[in-house]
PDB file of the backbone (N, CA, C, O) and the ligand in Angstrom, with CONECT records:
HET     ZN  A 101       1
ATOM      1  N   UNK A   1     248.604  93.063   8.294  1.00  0.00           N
ATOM      2  CA  UNK A   1     248.301  93.562   7.061  1.00  0.00           C
ATOM      3  C   UNK A   1     247.546  94.716   7.097  1.00  0.00           C
ATOM      4  O   UNK A   1     246.660  94.753   7.950  1.00  0.00           O
ATOM      5  N   UNK A   2     247.716  95.829   6.243  1.00  0.00           N
ATOM      6  CA  UNK A   2     246.883  96.953   6.525  1.00  0.00           C
ATOM      7  C   UNK A   2     245.711  96.903   5.442  1.00  0.00           C
ATOM      8  O   UNK A   2     245.690  97.618   4.440  1.00  0.00           O
ATOM      9  N   UNK A   3     244.897  96.113   5.725  1.00  0.00           N
ATOM     10  CA  UNK A   3     243.644  95.918   4.896  1.00  0.00           C
ATOM     11  C   UNK A   3     242.556  95.873   6.174  1.00  0.00           C
ATOM     12  O   UNK A   3     242.609  95.088   7.121  1.00  0.00           O
ATOM     13  N   UNK A   4     241.659  96.817   5.973  1.00  0.00           N
ATOM     14  CA  UNK A   4     240.582  97.263   6.769  1.00  0.00           C
ATOM     15  C   UNK A   4     239.260  97.233   6.193  1.00  0.00           C
ATOM     16  O   UNK A   4     239.129  97.233   4.969  1.00  0.00           O
ATOM     17  N   UNK A   5     238.159  97.205   7.062  1.00  0.00           N
ATOM     18  CA  UNK A   5     236.609  96.925   6.544  1.00  0.00           C
ATOM     19  C   UNK A   5     236.031  98.253   7.169  1.00  0.00           C
ATOM     20  O   UNK A   5     235.915  98.518   8.366  1.00  0.00           O
ATOM     21  N   UNK A   6     235.701  99.012   6.096  1.00  0.00           N
ATOM     22  CA  UNK A   6     235.099 100.414   6.508  1.00  0.00           C
ATOM     23  C   UNK A   6     233.616 100.018   6.445  1.00  0.00           C
ATOM     24  O   UNK A   6     233.176  99.323   5.530  1.00  0.00           O
ATOM     25  N   UNK A   7     232.787 100.534   7.553  1.00  0.00           N
ATOM     26  CA  UNK A   7     231.523 100.393   7.622  1.00  0.00           C
ATOM     27  C   UNK A   7     230.604 101.599   7.593  1.00  0.00           C
ATOM     28  O   UNK A   7     229.373 101.580   7.617  1.00  0.00           O
ATOM     29  N   UNK A   8     231.470 102.732   7.534  1.00  0.00           N
ATOM     30  CA  UNK A   8     230.929 103.991   7.600  1.00  0.00           C
ATOM     31  C   UNK A   8     229.696 104.368   6.895  1.00  0.00           C
ATOM     32  O   UNK A   8     228.908 105.147   7.431  1.00  0.00           O
ATOM     33  N   UNK A   9     229.462 103.845   5.674  1.00  0.00           N
ATOM     34  CA  UNK A   9     228.250 104.179   4.933  1.00  0.00           C
ATOM     35  C   UNK A   9     227.358 103.138   4.962  1.00  0.00           C
ATOM     36  O   UNK A   9     226.510 103.113   4.070  1.00  0.00           O
ATOM     37  N   UNK A  10     227.363 102.116   5.946  1.00  0.00           N
ATOM     38  CA  UNK A  10     226.429 101.021   5.886  1.00  0.00           C
ATOM     39  C   UNK A  10     226.838  99.815   4.973  1.00  0.00           C
ATOM     40  O   UNK A  10     226.097  98.833   4.940  1.00  0.00           O
ATOM     41  N   UNK A  11     227.791  99.846   4.359  1.00  0.00           N
ATOM     42  CA  UNK A  11     228.315  98.898   3.677  1.00  0.00           C
ATOM     43  C   UNK A  11     229.668  98.270   3.973  1.00  0.00           C
ATOM     44  O   UNK A  11     230.534  99.052   4.364  1.00  0.00           O
ATOM     45  N   UNK A  12     229.962  97.102   3.861  1.00  0.00           N
ATOM     46  CA  UNK A  12     231.156  96.460   3.960  1.00  0.00           C
ATOM     47  C   UNK A  12     232.043  96.812   2.945  1.00  0.00           C
ATOM     48  O   UNK A  12     231.888  96.370   1.807  1.00  0.00           O
ATOM     49  N   UNK A  13     233.087  97.668   3.281  1.00  0.00           N
ATOM     50  CA  UNK A  13     233.912  98.178   2.097  1.00  0.00           C
ATOM     51  C   UNK A  13     235.477  98.067   2.595  1.00  0.00           C
ATOM     52  O   UNK A  13     235.978  98.841   3.411  1.00  0.00           O
ATOM     53  N   UNK A  14     236.171  96.960   1.959  1.00  0.00           N
ATOM     54  CA  UNK A  14     237.518  96.520   2.178  1.00  0.00           C
ATOM     55  C   UNK A  14     238.465  97.816   1.590  1.00  0.00           C
ATOM     56  O   UNK A  14     238.284  98.320   0.482  1.00  0.00           O
ATOM     57  N   UNK A  15     239.419  98.211   2.477  1.00  0.00           N
ATOM     58  CA  UNK A  15     240.245  99.387   2.063  1.00  0.00           C
ATOM     59  C   UNK A  15     241.723  98.887   2.328  1.00  0.00           C
ATOM     60  O   UNK A  15     242.000  98.282   3.364  1.00  0.00           O
ATOM     61  N   UNK A  16     242.614  99.152   1.396  1.00  0.00           N
ATOM     62  CA  UNK A  16     244.081  99.026   1.729  1.00  0.00           C
ATOM     63  C   UNK A  16     244.445 100.354   2.319  1.00  0.00           C
ATOM     64  O   UNK A  16     244.033 101.359   1.739  1.00  0.00           O
ATOM     65  N   UNK A  17     245.201 100.485   3.451  1.00  0.00           N
ATOM     66  CA  UNK A  17     245.670 101.569   4.140  1.00  0.00           C
ATOM     67  C   UNK A  17     247.373 101.634   3.901  1.00  0.00           C
ATOM     68  O   UNK A  17     248.185 100.709   3.921  1.00  0.00           O
ATOM     69  N   UNK A  18     247.572 103.047   3.676  1.00  0.00           N
ATOM     70  CA  UNK A  18     249.131 103.211   3.453  1.00  0.00           C
ATOM     71  C   UNK A  18     249.856 102.911   4.540  1.00  0.00           C
ATOM     72  O   UNK A  18     249.397 103.393   5.576  1.00  0.00           O
ATOM     73  N   UNK A  19     250.956 102.198   4.668  1.00  0.00           N
ATOM     74  CA  UNK A  19     251.795 101.730   5.817  1.00  0.00           C
ATOM     75  C   UNK A  19     252.596 103.206   6.275  1.00  0.00           C
ATOM     76  O   UNK A  19     253.034 103.355   7.416  1.00  0.00           O
ATOM     77  N   UNK A  20     252.681 103.969   5.500  1.00  0.00           N
ATOM     78  CA  UNK A  20     253.615 105.225   5.757  1.00  0.00           C
ATOM     79  C   UNK A  20     252.553 106.495   6.365  1.00  0.00           C
ATOM     80  O   UNK A  20     252.868 107.055   7.415  1.00  0.00           O
ATOM     81  N   UNK A  21     251.420 106.853   5.705  1.00  0.00           N
ATOM     82  CA  UNK A  21     250.657 107.847   6.257  1.00  0.00           C
ATOM     83  C   UNK A  21     249.296 107.523   7.099  1.00  0.00           C
ATOM     84  O   UNK A  21     248.629 108.293   7.790  1.00  0.00           O
ATOM     85  N   UNK A  22     249.099 106.151   6.823  1.00  0.00           N
ATOM     86  CA  UNK A  22     247.667 105.579   7.445  1.00  0.00           C
ATOM     87  C   UNK A  22     246.427 106.043   6.819  1.00  0.00           C
ATOM     88  O   UNK A  22     245.328 105.816   7.327  1.00  0.00           O
ATOM     89  N   UNK A  23     246.582 106.687   5.732  1.00  0.00           N
ATOM     90  CA  UNK A  23     245.369 106.974   4.918  1.00  0.00           C
ATOM     91  C   UNK A  23     245.007 105.881   3.901  1.00  0.00           C
ATOM     92  O   UNK A  23     245.882 105.426   3.164  1.00  0.00           O
ATOM     93  N   UNK A  24     243.882 105.499   3.851  1.00  0.00           N
ATOM     94  CA  UNK A  24     243.193 104.556   2.658  1.00  0.00           C
ATOM     95  C   UNK A  24     243.897 104.975   1.078  1.00  0.00           C
ATOM     96  O   UNK A  24     244.129 106.142   0.765  1.00  0.00           O
ATOM     97  N   UNK A  25     244.120 104.031   0.361  1.00  0.00           N
ATOM     98  CA  UNK A  25     244.667 104.011  -0.835  1.00  0.00           C
ATOM     99  C   UNK A  25     243.268 103.939  -1.586  1.00  0.00           C
ATOM    100  O   UNK A  25     242.589 102.914  -1.525  1.00  0.00           O
ATOM    101  N   UNK A  26     242.854 105.072  -2.304  1.00  0.00           N
ATOM    102  CA  UNK A  26     241.348 105.152  -2.969  1.00  0.00           C
ATOM    103  C   UNK A  26     241.510 104.816  -4.340  1.00  0.00           C
ATOM    104  O   UNK A  26     240.503 104.409  -4.918  1.00  0.00           O
ATOM    105  N   UNK A  27     242.645 104.909  -5.023  1.00  0.00           N
ATOM    106  CA  UNK A  27     242.864 104.628  -6.425  1.00  0.00           C
ATOM    107  C   UNK A  27     243.871 103.575  -6.460  1.00  0.00           C
ATOM    108  O   UNK A  27     244.782 103.802  -5.664  1.00  0.00           O
ATOM    109  N   UNK A  28     244.003 102.461  -7.146  1.00  0.00           N
ATOM    110  CA  UNK A  28     245.028 101.612  -7.299  1.00  0.00           C
ATOM    111  C   UNK A  28     246.267 102.041  -8.065  1.00  0.00           C
ATOM    112  O   UNK A  28     247.377 101.523  -7.946  1.00  0.00           O
ATOM    113  N   UNK A  29     245.924 103.115  -8.917  1.00  0.00           N
ATOM    114  CA  UNK A  29     246.950 103.698  -9.834  1.00  0.00           C
ATOM    115  C   UNK A  29     247.739 104.592  -8.948  1.00  0.00           C
ATOM    116  O   UNK A  29     248.739 105.181  -9.358  1.00  0.00           O
ATOM    117  N   UNK A  30     247.234 104.706  -7.572  1.00  0.00           N
ATOM    118  CA  UNK A  30     248.047 105.804  -6.802  1.00  0.00           C
ATOM    119  C   UNK A  30     248.897 104.926  -5.783  1.00  0.00           C
ATOM    120  O   UNK A  30     249.531 105.451  -4.868  1.00  0.00           O
ATOM    121  N   UNK A  31     248.868 103.628  -5.992  1.00  0.00           N
ATOM    122  CA  UNK A  31     249.368 102.951  -4.678  1.00  0.00           C
ATOM    123  C   UNK A  31     250.550 101.881  -5.410  1.00  0.00           C
ATOM    124  O   UNK A  31     250.561 101.480  -6.574  1.00  0.00           O
ATOM    125  N   UNK A  32     251.428 101.607  -4.409  1.00  0.00           N
ATOM    126  CA  UNK A  32     252.398 100.374  -4.454  1.00  0.00           C
ATOM    127  C   UNK A  32     252.361  99.425  -3.435  1.00  0.00           C
ATOM    128  O   UNK A  32     252.018  99.685  -2.281  1.00  0.00           O
ATOM    129  N   UNK A  33     252.700  98.357  -3.828  1.00  0.00           N
ATOM    130  CA  UNK A  33     253.145  97.380  -2.614  1.00  0.00           C
ATOM    131  C   UNK A  33     254.543  97.244  -2.566  1.00  0.00           C
ATOM    132  O   UNK A  33     255.184  97.556  -3.570  1.00  0.00           O
ATOM    133  N   UNK A  34     255.114  96.837  -1.578  1.00  0.00           N
ATOM    134  CA  UNK A  34     256.482  96.635  -1.265  1.00  0.00           C
ATOM    135  C   UNK A  34     256.731  95.419  -0.506  1.00  0.00           C
ATOM    136  O   UNK A  34     255.930  95.012   0.335  1.00  0.00           O
ATOM    137  N   UNK A  35     257.831  94.828  -0.785  1.00  0.00           N
ATOM    138  CA  UNK A  35     258.387  93.554   0.136  1.00  0.00           C
ATOM    139  C   UNK A  35     259.774  93.635   0.181  1.00  0.00           C
ATOM    140  O   UNK A  35     260.409  94.061  -0.783  1.00  0.00           O
ATOM    141  N   UNK A  36     260.393  93.204   1.379  1.00  0.00           N
ATOM    142  CA  UNK A  36     261.849  93.275   1.779  1.00  0.00           C
ATOM    143  C   UNK A  36     262.760  92.586   0.771  1.00  0.00           C
ATOM    144  O   UNK A  36     262.526  91.411   0.484  1.00  0.00           O
ATOM    145  N   UNK A  37     263.825  93.260   0.190  1.00  0.00           N
ATOM    146  CA  UNK A  37     264.811  92.348  -0.762  1.00  0.00           C
ATOM    147  C   UNK A  37     265.583  91.327  -0.185  1.00  0.00           C
ATOM    148  O   UNK A  37     265.808  90.246  -0.728  1.00  0.00           O
ATOM    149  N   UNK A  38     266.098  91.770   1.216  1.00  0.00           N
ATOM    150  CA  UNK A  38     266.863  90.767   1.631  1.00  0.00           C
ATOM    151  C   UNK A  38     268.303  90.658   0.940  1.00  0.00           C
ATOM    152  O   UNK A  38     269.158  89.901   1.398  1.00  0.00           O
ATOM    153  N   UNK A  39     268.488  91.322   0.002  1.00  0.00           N
ATOM    154  CA  UNK A  39     269.795  91.331  -0.814  1.00  0.00           C
ATOM    155  C   UNK A  39     269.786  90.147  -1.647  1.00  0.00           C
ATOM    156  O   UNK A  39     270.861  89.930  -2.207  1.00  0.00           O
ATOM    157  N   UNK A  40     268.843  89.320  -1.875  1.00  0.00           N
ATOM    158  CA  UNK A  40     268.996  88.077  -2.578  1.00  0.00           C
ATOM    159  C   UNK A  40     267.872  87.804  -3.645  1.00  0.00           C
ATOM    160  O   UNK A  40     267.557  86.709  -4.111  1.00  0.00           O
ATOM    161  N   UNK A  41     267.399  88.899  -3.896  1.00  0.00           N
ATOM    162  CA  UNK A  41     266.472  89.044  -5.287  1.00  0.00           C
ATOM    163  C   UNK A  41     265.106  88.305  -4.712  1.00  0.00           C
ATOM    164  O   UNK A  41     265.052  87.836  -3.575  1.00  0.00           O
ATOM    165  N   UNK A  42     264.096  88.272  -5.581  1.00  0.00           N
ATOM    166  CA  UNK A  42     262.847  87.780  -4.975  1.00  0.00           C
ATOM    167  C   UNK A  42     262.692  86.618  -4.539  1.00  0.00           C
ATOM    168  O   UNK A  42     261.848  86.390  -3.673  1.00  0.00           O
ATOM    169  N   UNK A  43     263.544  85.576  -5.097  1.00  0.00           N
ATOM    170  CA  UNK A  43     263.605  84.097  -4.646  1.00  0.00           C
ATOM    171  C   UNK A  43     262.215  83.425  -4.150  1.00  0.00           C
ATOM    172  O   UNK A  43     261.092  83.906  -4.296  1.00  0.00           O
ATOM    173  N   UNK A  44     262.550  82.225  -3.543  1.00  0.00           N
ATOM    174  CA  UNK A  44     261.537  81.529  -3.218  1.00  0.00           C
ATOM    175  C   UNK A  44     260.785  82.001  -1.864  1.00  0.00           C
ATOM    176  O   UNK A  44     259.724  81.500  -1.493  1.00  0.00           O
ATOM    177  N   UNK A  45     261.403  82.929  -1.240  1.00  0.00           N
ATOM    178  CA  UNK A  45     260.883  83.502   0.095  1.00  0.00           C
ATOM    179  C   UNK A  45     259.764  83.835   0.120  1.00  0.00           C
ATOM    180  O   UNK A  45     259.243  84.206  -0.932  1.00  0.00           O
ATOM    181  N   UNK A  46     259.001  83.811   1.366  1.00  0.00           N
ATOM    182  CA  UNK A  46     257.562  84.300   1.415  1.00  0.00           C
ATOM    183  C   UNK A  46     257.988  85.580   2.494  1.00  0.00           C
ATOM    184  O   UNK A  46     258.548  85.376   3.571  1.00  0.00           O
ATOM    185  N   UNK A  47     257.625  86.861   2.004  1.00  0.00           N
ATOM    186  CA  UNK A  47     257.653  87.862   2.622  1.00  0.00           C
ATOM    187  C   UNK A  47     256.338  88.831   2.684  1.00  0.00           C
ATOM    188  O   UNK A  47     255.572  89.023   1.740  1.00  0.00           O
ATOM    189  N   UNK A  48     256.235  89.400   3.986  1.00  0.00           N
ATOM    190  CA  UNK A  48     255.114  90.319   4.046  1.00  0.00           C
ATOM    191  C   UNK A  48     255.091  91.482   3.105  1.00  0.00           C
ATOM    192  O   UNK A  48     256.114  92.070   2.755  1.00  0.00           O
ATOM    193  N   UNK A  49     253.768  91.821   2.673  1.00  0.00           N
ATOM    194  CA  UNK A  49     253.730  92.972   1.811  1.00  0.00           C
ATOM    195  C   UNK A  49     253.334  94.253   2.670  1.00  0.00           C
ATOM    196  O   UNK A  49     252.763  94.128   3.753  1.00  0.00           O
ATOM    197  N   UNK A  50     253.628  95.350   2.191  1.00  0.00           N
ATOM    198  CA  UNK A  50     253.417  96.559   2.688  1.00  0.00           C
ATOM    199  C   UNK A  50     252.858  97.451   1.538  1.00  0.00           C
ATOM    200  O   UNK A  50     253.214  97.233   0.380  1.00  0.00           O
ATOM    201  N   UNK A  51     251.925  98.522   1.864  1.00  0.00           N
ATOM    202  CA  UNK A  51     251.501  99.308   1.052  1.00  0.00           C
ATOM    203  C   UNK A  51     251.693 100.611   1.311  1.00  0.00           C
ATOM    204  O   UNK A  51     251.662 101.029   2.468  1.00  0.00           O
ATOM    205  N   UNK A  52     251.943 101.512   0.114  1.00  0.00           N
ATOM    206  CA  UNK A  52     251.993 102.946   0.076  1.00  0.00           C
ATOM    207  C   UNK A  52     251.251 103.804  -0.992  1.00  0.00           C
ATOM    208  O   UNK A  52     251.006 103.184  -2.027  1.00  0.00           O
ATOM    209  N   UNK A  53     250.874 105.002  -0.958  1.00  0.00           N
ATOM    210  CA  UNK A  53     250.616 105.712  -1.830  1.00  0.00           C
ATOM    211  C   UNK A  53     251.866 106.189  -2.572  1.00  0.00           C
ATOM    212  O   UNK A  53     252.909 106.380  -1.946  1.00  0.00           O
ATOM    213  N   UNK A  54     251.784 106.385  -3.894  1.00  0.00           N
ATOM    214  CA  UNK A  54     253.148 106.450  -4.662  1.00  0.00           C
ATOM    215  C   UNK A  54     253.826 107.814  -3.961  1.00  0.00           C
ATOM    216  O   UNK A  54     255.055 107.858  -3.915  1.00  0.00           O
ATOM    217  N   UNK A  55     253.156 108.772  -3.491  1.00  0.00           N
ATOM    218  CA  UNK A  55     253.758 110.126  -2.861  1.00  0.00           C
ATOM    219  C   UNK A  55     254.467 109.576  -1.557  1.00  0.00           C
ATOM    220  O   UNK A  55     255.489 110.190  -1.251  1.00  0.00           O
ATOM    221  N   UNK A  56     254.100 108.523  -0.736  1.00  0.00           N
ATOM    222  CA  UNK A  56     254.507 108.082   0.247  1.00  0.00           C
ATOM    223  C   UNK A  56     255.800 106.915   0.215  1.00  0.00           C
ATOM    224  O   UNK A  56     256.412 106.454   1.179  1.00  0.00           O
ATOM    225  N   UNK A  57     255.944 106.675  -0.978  1.00  0.00           N
ATOM    226  CA  UNK A  57     256.784 105.548  -1.341  1.00  0.00           C
ATOM    227  C   UNK A  57     258.162 105.837  -0.846  1.00  0.00           C
ATOM    228  O   UNK A  57     258.659 105.018  -0.072  1.00  0.00           O
ATOM    229  N   UNK A  58     258.863 106.927  -1.200  1.00  0.00           N
ATOM    230  CA  UNK A  58     260.256 107.257  -0.801  1.00  0.00           C
ATOM    231  C   UNK A  58     260.212 107.426   0.707  1.00  0.00           C
ATOM    232  O   UNK A  58     261.131 106.903   1.337  1.00  0.00           O
ATOM    233  N   UNK A  59     259.453 107.957   1.245  1.00  0.00           N
ATOM    234  CA  UNK A  59     259.385 108.208   2.825  1.00  0.00           C
ATOM    235  C   UNK A  59     259.624 106.791   3.566  1.00  0.00           C
ATOM    236  O   UNK A  59     260.491 106.524   4.399  1.00  0.00           O
ATOM    237  N   UNK A  60     258.575 105.921   3.012  1.00  0.00           N
ATOM    238  CA  UNK A  60     258.514 104.734   3.615  1.00  0.00           C
ATOM    239  C   UNK A  60     259.741 103.839   3.429  1.00  0.00           C
ATOM    240  O   UNK A  60     260.179 103.168   4.363  1.00  0.00           O
ATOM    241  N   UNK A  61     260.341 103.841   2.095  1.00  0.00           N
ATOM    242  CA  UNK A  61     261.592 103.081   2.164  1.00  0.00           C
ATOM    243  C   UNK A  61     262.713 103.938   2.763  1.00  0.00           C
ATOM    244  O   UNK A  61     263.633 103.274   3.240  1.00  0.00           O
ATOM    245  N   UNK A  62     262.817 105.092   2.832  1.00  0.00           N
ATOM    246  CA  UNK A  62     263.881 105.951   3.411  1.00  0.00           C
ATOM    247  C   UNK A  62     263.918 105.497   5.031  1.00  0.00           C
ATOM    248  O   UNK A  62     264.992 105.298   5.600  1.00  0.00           O
ATOM    249  N   UNK A  63     262.829 105.379   5.599  1.00  0.00           N
ATOM    250  CA  UNK A  63     262.671 105.165   6.970  1.00  0.00           C
ATOM    251  C   UNK A  63     262.860 103.686   7.330  1.00  0.00           C
ATOM    252  O   UNK A  63     262.859 103.332   8.509  1.00  0.00           O
ATOM    253  N   UNK A  64     263.014 102.867   6.371  1.00  0.00           N
ATOM    254  CA  UNK A  64     263.247 101.394   6.601  1.00  0.00           C
ATOM    255  C   UNK A  64     264.489 100.729   5.837  1.00  0.00           C
ATOM    256  O   UNK A  64     264.387  99.643   5.267  1.00  0.00           O
ATOM    257  N   UNK A  65     265.648 101.465   5.877  1.00  0.00           N
ATOM    258  CA  UNK A  65     266.715 100.826   5.242  1.00  0.00           C
ATOM    259  C   UNK A  65     267.027 101.323   3.857  1.00  0.00           C
ATOM    260  O   UNK A  65     268.016 100.890   3.265  1.00  0.00           O
ATOM    261  N   UNK A  66     266.128 102.322   3.252  1.00  0.00           N
ATOM    262  CA  UNK A  66     266.603 102.901   1.878  1.00  0.00           C
ATOM    263  C   UNK A  66     266.020 101.939   0.758  1.00  0.00           C
ATOM    264  O   UNK A  66     265.636 100.797   1.014  1.00  0.00           O
ATOM    265  N   UNK A  67     265.991 102.457  -0.396  1.00  0.00           N
ATOM    266  CA  UNK A  67     265.495 101.873  -1.581  1.00  0.00           C
ATOM    267  C   UNK A  67     265.876 100.567  -1.897  1.00  0.00           C
ATOM    268  O   UNK A  67     265.107  99.733  -2.374  1.00  0.00           O
ATOM    269  N   UNK A  68     267.303 100.338  -1.581  1.00  0.00           N
ATOM    270  CA  UNK A  68     268.011  99.254  -1.806  1.00  0.00           C
ATOM    271  C   UNK A  68     267.367  97.968  -1.022  1.00  0.00           C
ATOM    272  O   UNK A  68     267.510  96.834  -1.478  1.00  0.00           O
ATOM    273  N   UNK A  69     266.817  98.163  -0.098  1.00  0.00           N
ATOM    274  CA  UNK A  69     266.291  97.235   1.083  1.00  0.00           C
ATOM    275  C   UNK A  69     264.823  96.522   0.499  1.00  0.00           C
ATOM    276  O   UNK A  69     264.412  95.420   0.862  1.00  0.00           O
ATOM    277  N   UNK A  70     264.170  97.392  -0.451  1.00  0.00           N
ATOM    278  CA  UNK A  70     262.849  97.171  -0.784  1.00  0.00           C
ATOM    279  C   UNK A  70     262.665  96.940  -2.305  1.00  0.00           C
ATOM    280  O   UNK A  70     263.238  97.670  -3.114  1.00  0.00           O
ATOM    281  N   UNK A  71     261.923  95.999  -2.657  1.00  0.00           N
ATOM    282  CA  UNK A  71     261.085  95.922  -3.867  1.00  0.00           C
ATOM    283  C   UNK A  71     259.954  96.416  -3.699  1.00  0.00           C
ATOM    284  O   UNK A  71     259.396  96.374  -2.603  1.00  0.00           O
ATOM    285  N   UNK A  72     259.300  97.096  -5.003  1.00  0.00           N
ATOM    286  CA  UNK A  72     257.935  97.782  -4.896  1.00  0.00           C
ATOM    287  C   UNK A  72     257.454  97.505  -6.453  1.00  0.00           C
ATOM    288  O   UNK A  72     258.253  97.476  -7.389  1.00  0.00           O
ATOM    289  N   UNK A  73     256.167  97.325  -6.579  1.00  0.00           N
ATOM    290  CA  UNK A  73     255.304  97.243  -7.702  1.00  0.00           C
ATOM    291  C   UNK A  73     254.147  98.071  -7.530  1.00  0.00           C
ATOM    292  O   UNK A  73     253.742  98.438  -6.427  1.00  0.00           O
ATOM    293  N   UNK A  74     253.664  98.337  -8.531  1.00  0.00           N
ATOM    294  CA  UNK A  74     252.161  99.156  -8.783  1.00  0.00           C
ATOM    295  C   UNK A  74     251.078  98.302  -8.148  1.00  0.00           C
ATOM    296  O   UNK A  74     250.963  97.127  -8.500  1.00  0.00           O
ATOM    297  N   UNK A  75     250.209  98.879  -7.152  1.00  0.00           N
ATOM    298  CA  UNK A  75     249.255  98.207  -6.537  1.00  0.00           C
ATOM    299  C   UNK A  75     248.213  97.482  -7.614  1.00  0.00           C
ATOM    300  O   UNK A  75     247.532  96.477  -7.411  1.00  0.00           O
ATOM    301  N   UNK A  76     248.289  98.274  -8.796  1.00  0.00           N
ATOM    302  CA  UNK A  76     247.245  97.618  -9.791  1.00  0.00           C
ATOM    303  C   UNK A  76     247.854  96.185 -10.459  1.00  0.00           C
ATOM    304  O   UNK A  76     247.118  95.396 -11.052  1.00  0.00           O
ATOM    305  N   UNK A  77     248.903  96.025 -10.326  1.00  0.00           N
ATOM    306  CA  UNK A  77     249.621  94.625 -10.506  1.00  0.00           C
ATOM    307  C   UNK A  77     249.391  93.745  -9.544  1.00  0.00           C
ATOM    308  O   UNK A  77     249.249  92.563  -9.855  1.00  0.00           O
ATOM    309  N   UNK A  78     249.325  94.073  -8.461  1.00  0.00           N
ATOM    310  CA  UNK A  78     248.867  92.984  -7.111  1.00  0.00           C
ATOM    311  C   UNK A  78     247.639  92.490  -7.317  1.00  0.00           C
ATOM    312  O   UNK A  78     247.665  91.275  -7.122  1.00  0.00           O
ATOM    313  N   UNK A  79     246.418  92.928  -7.667  1.00  0.00           N
ATOM    314  CA  UNK A  79     245.099  92.636  -7.658  1.00  0.00           C
ATOM    315  C   UNK A  79     244.994  91.430  -8.579  1.00  0.00           C
ATOM    316  O   UNK A  79     244.412  90.442  -8.130  1.00  0.00           O
ATOM    317  N   UNK A  80     245.463  91.390  -9.755  1.00  0.00           N
ATOM    318  CA  UNK A  80     245.280  90.147 -10.578  1.00  0.00           C
ATOM    319  C   UNK A  80     246.098  89.090 -10.089  1.00  0.00           C
ATOM    320  O   UNK A  80     245.703  87.930 -10.205  1.00  0.00           O
ATOM    321  N   UNK A  81     247.324  89.386  -9.489  1.00  0.00           N
ATOM    322  CA  UNK A  81     248.164  88.159  -9.058  1.00  0.00           C
ATOM    323  C   UNK A  81     247.451  87.489  -7.874  1.00  0.00           C
ATOM    324  O   UNK A  81     247.255  86.276  -7.794  1.00  0.00           O
ATOM    325  N   UNK A  82     247.056  88.468  -6.897  1.00  0.00           N
ATOM    326  CA  UNK A  82     246.222  88.021  -5.706  1.00  0.00           C
ATOM    327  C   UNK A  82     244.872  87.192  -6.045  1.00  0.00           C
ATOM    328  O   UNK A  82     244.579  86.130  -5.495  1.00  0.00           O
ATOM    329  N   UNK A  83     244.211  87.744  -6.889  1.00  0.00           N
ATOM    330  CA  UNK A  83     243.218  86.950  -7.721  1.00  0.00           C
ATOM    331  C   UNK A  83     243.500  85.506  -7.920  1.00  0.00           C
ATOM    332  O   UNK A  83     242.824  84.593  -7.446  1.00  0.00           O
ATOM    333  N   UNK A  84     244.465  85.389  -8.597  1.00  0.00           N
ATOM    334  CA  UNK A  84     245.097  84.169  -9.361  1.00  0.00           C
ATOM    335  C   UNK A  84     245.604  83.267  -8.230  1.00  0.00           C
ATOM    336  O   UNK A  84     245.434  82.048  -8.270  1.00  0.00           O
ATOM    337  N   UNK A  85     246.257  83.915  -7.176  1.00  0.00           N
ATOM    338  CA  UNK A  85     246.648  82.932  -6.163  1.00  0.00           C
ATOM    339  C   UNK A  85     245.442  82.247  -5.118  1.00  0.00           C
ATOM    340  O   UNK A  85     245.513  81.165  -4.536  1.00  0.00           O
ATOM    341  N   UNK A  86     244.426  83.152  -5.088  1.00  0.00           N
ATOM    342  CA  UNK A  86     243.189  82.682  -4.284  1.00  0.00           C
ATOM    343  C   UNK A  86     242.202  81.886  -5.430  1.00  0.00           C
ATOM    344  O   UNK A  86     241.008  81.687  -5.203  1.00  0.00           O
ATOM    345  N   UNK A  87     242.851  81.473  -6.653  1.00  0.00           N
ATOM    346  CA  UNK A  87     241.889  80.841  -7.688  1.00  0.00           C
ATOM    347  C   UNK A  87     240.537  81.450  -7.608  1.00  0.00           C
ATOM    348  O   UNK A  87     239.523  80.777  -7.424  1.00  0.00           O
ATOM    349  N   UNK A  88     240.548  82.933  -7.774  1.00  0.00           N
ATOM    350  CA  UNK A  88     239.399  83.681  -8.125  1.00  0.00           C
ATOM    351  C   UNK A  88     239.229  84.079  -9.520  1.00  0.00           C
ATOM    352  O   UNK A  88     239.825  85.054  -9.978  1.00  0.00           O
ATOM    353  N   UNK A  89     238.346  83.276 -10.285  1.00  0.00           N
ATOM    354  CA  UNK A  89     238.301  83.413 -11.650  1.00  0.00           C
ATOM    355  C   UNK A  89     237.569  84.825 -11.935  1.00  0.00           C
ATOM    356  O   UNK A  89     236.348  84.957 -12.009  1.00  0.00           O
ATOM    357  N   UNK A  90     238.511  85.850 -12.081  1.00  0.00           N
ATOM    358  CA  UNK A  90     237.854  87.168 -12.625  1.00  0.00           C
ATOM    359  C   UNK A  90     237.117  87.110 -13.750  1.00  0.00           C
ATOM    360  O   UNK A  90     236.142  87.859 -13.796  1.00  0.00           O
ATOM    361  N   UNK A  91     237.340  86.402 -14.678  1.00  0.00           N
ATOM    362  CA  UNK A  91     236.905  86.247 -16.033  1.00  0.00           C
ATOM    363  C   UNK A  91     235.512  85.622 -15.840  1.00  0.00           C
ATOM    364  O   UNK A  91     234.581  86.050 -16.523  1.00  0.00           O
ATOM    365  N   UNK A  92     235.321  84.669 -14.980  1.00  0.00           N
ATOM    366  CA  UNK A  92     234.099  83.972 -14.750  1.00  0.00           C
ATOM    367  C   UNK A  92     233.163  84.901 -13.905  1.00  0.00           C
ATOM    368  O   UNK A  92     231.946  84.713 -13.893  1.00  0.00           O
ATOM    369  N   UNK A  93     233.797  85.966 -13.160  1.00  0.00           N
ATOM    370  CA  UNK A  93     232.947  86.713 -12.407  1.00  0.00           C
ATOM    371  C   UNK A  93     232.319  87.733 -13.441  1.00  0.00           C
ATOM    372  O   UNK A  93     231.130  88.014 -13.286  1.00  0.00           O
ATOM    373  N   UNK A  94     232.929  88.233 -14.347  1.00  0.00           N
ATOM    374  CA  UNK A  94     232.258  89.359 -15.216  1.00  0.00           C
ATOM    375  C   UNK A  94     231.220  88.676 -16.311  1.00  0.00           C
ATOM    376  O   UNK A  94     230.500  89.342 -17.055  1.00  0.00           O
ATOM    377  N   UNK A  95     231.265  87.426 -16.282  1.00  0.00           N
ATOM    378  CA  UNK A  95     230.283  86.811 -17.272  1.00  0.00           C
ATOM    379  C   UNK A  95     228.739  87.006 -16.624  1.00  0.00           C
ATOM    380  O   UNK A  95     227.755  86.589 -17.237  1.00  0.00           O
TER     381      UNK A  95
HETATM  382 ZN    ZN A 101     250.392 107.449   2.373  1.00  0.00          ZN2+
END
C-alpha cells in the first residue's frame, strides 16, 4: 500500500504516494483511488486499493488492462469512508 511516513521536516507526516509516478499526492482533490473491477461490479469481494494523481489516472489504467478493468473514485471520498471503517469519530475529534 503506497502510504509512507515522511520525517524530513522532523515530524511524522503520513503521505499517500501515486502508484503511477511515485510522487506524493499533496491535495486530496488532485487524487483518485482505484480498485480492480474483475468484471462483476463492486460486490462483496475485498480488493487492494491503488492511488494516483488525477493526471496519472489514465496512464495507470492504460498500463493495467484499460479503464474497463478498474473502478476509481476521488481520494477525498476515501478518507471519510476509511475513518468510518476504523470507527474514527471525526465529529468527536473536532469537538
Ligand atoms: Zn502521479
